[in-house]
N, C-alpha and C positions, 0 to 999 in steps of 0.2 A: 718715737717714729717708727715707722715699718723698715724692717732692716737693720736697725741699732739697738742696743741695749740700752735702758736707764735704770739707776738703781731704784728710782721711784717706782718702776712697775715691777719690781719684781716680787713674787709671792711667797711669804715666808710658809703658808700651808702646802703649798706646793712642794717647796723645797723639803719640809717634814714628812710629807708622804712618802718623797722619794727616797730620804734617809732613813724610812722607817722599815724597808725591804730587808729580808734576810738571805744569805747565800744558800742557794739550791744546791746540795751534797751532788747531784748527777752532773753540775756542770764543770765539778772540779774532782775529776775522777783519780788523779793522780796525787791530790794532797791528803795528808794524814789527817784534816779535819779544818773548821774554820772557827775555832776560838774566837769569839766577839765579831764575829763577822769578817775575820780576817783570814783567807785561805793560807795554810802551813805547808810547806815542802820539805821532805828530809832530803836533801842532795845527797846523802851518801846511799842511800836508797834508787836514787834516780840514776847512778853512775853508769848502768847498761844503756838505759833510753837515752842518756845525753851523748852516749859514744855512737848511737846509731842513727843515721841521717833521717830515715823516715819518722822513727819515734820521737826524736828530737824535734821534729815539725809539728807533731800531734800535742808536744808539752808546751812548746811554744805559741801554739794556737789556742790552748788553753789559759796561758798566763796573757796574752794577747786580748782574749774575751773578758778577763777580769779586768785589765786596765780600762777597758773602752766601755763597756756596758755593765760589768760585775760590779764589785766590790770595790775597785780601785787601788788596791792594795794586795800586796803578797810577802808573806817572809820566806827565805831561804835559810833554813836550818844547815849548818856547817857549810855553808858556802864557799868559805876560805877556810877548808880543813887544814891546811899548814899552819898551826899555831905558833910556829916556830918563827914563820915569816912575819905572823902578826905582830907578835912579840918586837921583833927587829926592828919592823917599821914603826911601832910604838916609840922606840928608843930614838929613831933618827927623827920622827916627827917633834919630840920632845927637845932635841939638841936644835932642831930649826925654830921653834917657839922661843928658847932661851936666846939665841942668836938675834931673832930679830926684835927681843923686847929690849935686848941691850942696847941694838943699833937705834932704835926708836924711842927708847924710853918708856916703851909700854902705852896704855892707854886704853880708850873703849873700843871694844869691836863696835863695826856698824850696827848690830841689831841688839846690844844688850850693854847694860852698865859696866865701867870699869870695873875688873876685877872679877866680874863673873862669870867670863869666857876668856877663851884663847881661839884664835883662828889663824890657820894658815892658807892664805889664797894660794891658787894653783898647785896644792900638794902633789898633784899627777908629776907636774915635772922637776919640782924641788926634790922628791925622793929619788926619781931616775938620775938627777944629776950627782945627788949625795951618795946613792948607794944602789948602783945600777944592778948587782947581784941580787939586793933582796927586793928590787921592783919586778923583776922577773919572776921569783917566786911567789911574790904577794899578788900581782896580778894573772897568774897561771891558774884562773878558775874557770872551767868550763859552764859552771851554772851562772855565774854573771855574764858569762860572753851570750848564753842564750838569753837570756832575760834581756840583754840590750838588744840583741838582734830581734826577739821577739815583737818588741815594739818599734824597732827603727829600721829593721832591716839589716844588711851586712854594710859594712865600711862607715859605722856609725862612729862618731867623734867623741871621745871620752875627756871628760875634765873632773877636777875634784877639789874638795876644800875641807881640811880638817876643821872640826870644831870640838873644844874641850869645855865641857860646861863644869866648873867647879862646886863643892858643897856651897848651898846656899842660892846657886842658880835661878834667877826668875823664869818663868813661863814666858812664850811668846804669845800675841795673840792669834788667833786663826786667820789663816792666808791661804791664797794660790799663790803660783810660782812663776818662773820664768818662762814664756815670753811677758803675755799680758800681765801677770802678776807682780811683773817689776815697772809698770808704768803707772804713774798718777790714776786716779778715779779720771779726772777730767781726758786724758790722754788715752785711755782705756776705751773710754766712750766714744772717741773720735773712729774706731775702727768698726767695720760693719760686722755683723752677727756672723756671718760665716768663717770670718777671721777668729772669733772667739770659738768656734767649732776646730778650726785648723791650729791654733796656739799650743794646744797639749798634745798633738800629735806630731808634734816637731822635737819633743823632749822627753825626757825620762828622769825621775827623780830616784834616788839610790842612796843607801848609805851601810856600811861596814861596821861592826860594832870591834871596837879595840879592848874594851872590857865586859865584863859581864853586867848587862845594862837592867838593873832592877826596875821595878813601878817607881820605888822611891827614888831611883836616880833620875827619873824622868825621860823615860822614851818617847818618842813622838806621837802626841794626840792626834788621832786621826778619826775622820768621819766617814764610813765607809757608804759608797753610791753617790757620795756628793758631787763628784766630777759629772755625773749626767745629769746635772742640773746645768742648763746651757747658759742662763745669763750669770752664771756664777762670779765671773769676774767684775759684773757690776754689782752684785751683793756682798761680797765678802767684807766689805769694809761696813756694812750696816751693822748698827749696833744689836739690832734683833737677830741677824743672822748669827753673829758673833756669840750672844748669850743661848740661842739653842745649841750651839756647837759645844759650848761648855758644858752644856746639861747632857748632852749626846754623845759625846766624843769616847772613843775606846782607847785602851794602851795596852801593849803587849812587850813583855820582858823580851830582851833578846841574850844569846851568849855569846860569847868572844867567838868571833869568826862567823857569826849569823850575818845575813843581810837583808835588808827591807828595800822593796821597790814600789812606788806608787806613781799615779798620774800627776803632774804637775797641777793638774785641775782639783785633785782632791783638795779638801777644805783640811788643814792640817796646821800643827803647832810645836814647838821644842815645849816639853814638858818641865816643870820645876824641879831643881836637884835637892832634896829634904835630908839627903843623907848628910853625914859628917866627914865621910872619909871617902866616897866613890868621886872621882874625877873623870866624868863620862865623857871619853872621848870617841866619835865617831866620823870616820872619813866620807863626807857628803858628795856622792856621785852625781854629776850633772851631765847627762849624755844627750847629743844632738844629733838630728838627722843629718846625713851627708848632703841632703838634697837643697838645704837652706843658704845655698850661694847664687851668686850672679853669675850670669855665663862669661863674660868678660871681666878681666882686670883692667880696673881704670885707675889713672892718677888723678885722684878727686881734689888732692892738696893742690896740684898745679893747677888745675881748672877753677879753684877759688882764687887763686893768687891772680891768674889772667882776669877773671871777671869782678873782681873786687874794685878796681879804679871805677870802671863804666858804672857798676851798681851803687857804688858810694856817693858818686856825682849825681846820678840819677835822681838818687833819694834826696839827696841836698836839694837838688833844684825842683823836686815836686815832679819829674817827668815819670819817675817809678813809684808806683802805689806800694803799699804793704804787701797787697793782694798778689801784685806782679812779683813783688821780691820772693813772697814764700814759693810761688811756682816755678820760678827759675832755679830758687835753691834745692828744691825737691829733684830738679833735674839735674843739678850739678854737683852738690854738696852731699856727704853721708850723713844721712838723717838719723842713723839709728847708733848708739852708743857701743853697743857691742859687736865683736868681741874686742876684750881691752886686757890690760893687765891690772889687775883690782889693787896690787901693791901699790902702784904709781898713780893709779886712774881710778880713786875708790869712788864708791856710788854718793851721789849728793842726796841728803835726806834718807839716805838707807835704801834708796831705790835704783839709779842711775846716773852714771857720769854725764857731763855735758856731750851733746852731739858736736860734731862737725858744722853742721847747718844752722844749729842754735849760735855756734860762737860766731861763724859768721854774720847772722841777722844782727845778733847784739854787737858786732864792731861796726856794721852800715849804718844803723839807726843809733848808736851814740857818737857817731863822727872819727872813730878810730883812725889813726895814720895806717899807711900800708905797710911800713916799717912792724909796727905794733902787732897787727893784723898777721902779717907772714910771720913773725916770731912766735906768734901764739899759735897757729897751726903747726909749726915745725916742732913745739914744745908738745902738743897734743899727740901729735904722730908719735914721737919719741916716748911718751908716757904709756902707749899701746903696745910698744915692742916686748916680744916675750921674756927677754931678758935685757941687763943693764946695759946701755950703750956705751 
């Protein structure tokens, strides 16, 4: 249908042609090269450029063009030149992993089988609270700041999640990421085409290597230029697109302190760790635009509690149809599950937690009592708090 994307209408041959492009060296004048179509930058050599306002803007414009219409990915060598801070942060993260395992009893990560990896949700806040001095040294990277600002502008919002893939850890399937990549295919298809274009402009994916990441240890598999295929959020789950990704993807090794940044619309996947001794630790950066906010703060929980008795009674008597229910809840309830505390409010099925709107609709349609609904809403709010209540 015009204005919307359907997986059935996605053209694999068009996708293959787009991803067969090569990087033009004249488009990346400040890079040291583009091995396997991935522009690489030496941050030590870029020090003066990053300190000069006008030169920094030239560099940021180059990076933004890569993310938008170019390869979709670039690597910053020695982005974190303070390797002692990297090692200190690694020690803190390992302590956090051990403490959280002891508390929860371990178990599977949301994206891989039990034992194959470890994850720290909200590693940004946890590092800050555990070791604020390390946090300062670790995040004092002008290159990473410039990369974030290049795509999102100033006042970007940083979040981070540590991922440790142990020897034998299995690869992921090709996918796109937050926002639309975290929706089911059915939900993604309900968003108009221009929102598919907007979604990757709202976030930036990145990662800081905490160890030397060899090809054998499974660095991220990447398909350069794939972010420029506009219906990609409708296509990435198709078996033929994923098969092409496996045939055409590239991987680059990273050294400790290197960083990689890519568009969330780039087809990518974590690689397999085939080593026997490398525990691949990467701090995954998820940076968001400051503009993804409403103008006013709203007590949507209070609104839901006020409306529930009337909506529930109307539903039971048949005076309120499901369509009316959906429309009213769209105006009153929080329809999006993020941001949240992923320790306490984990994704359902590896995608997204339940939204307030979904919780309300479920309670109304199943005849839940006001007391139960009220308790569930309060519990959902508590689960989203950034620290334990």
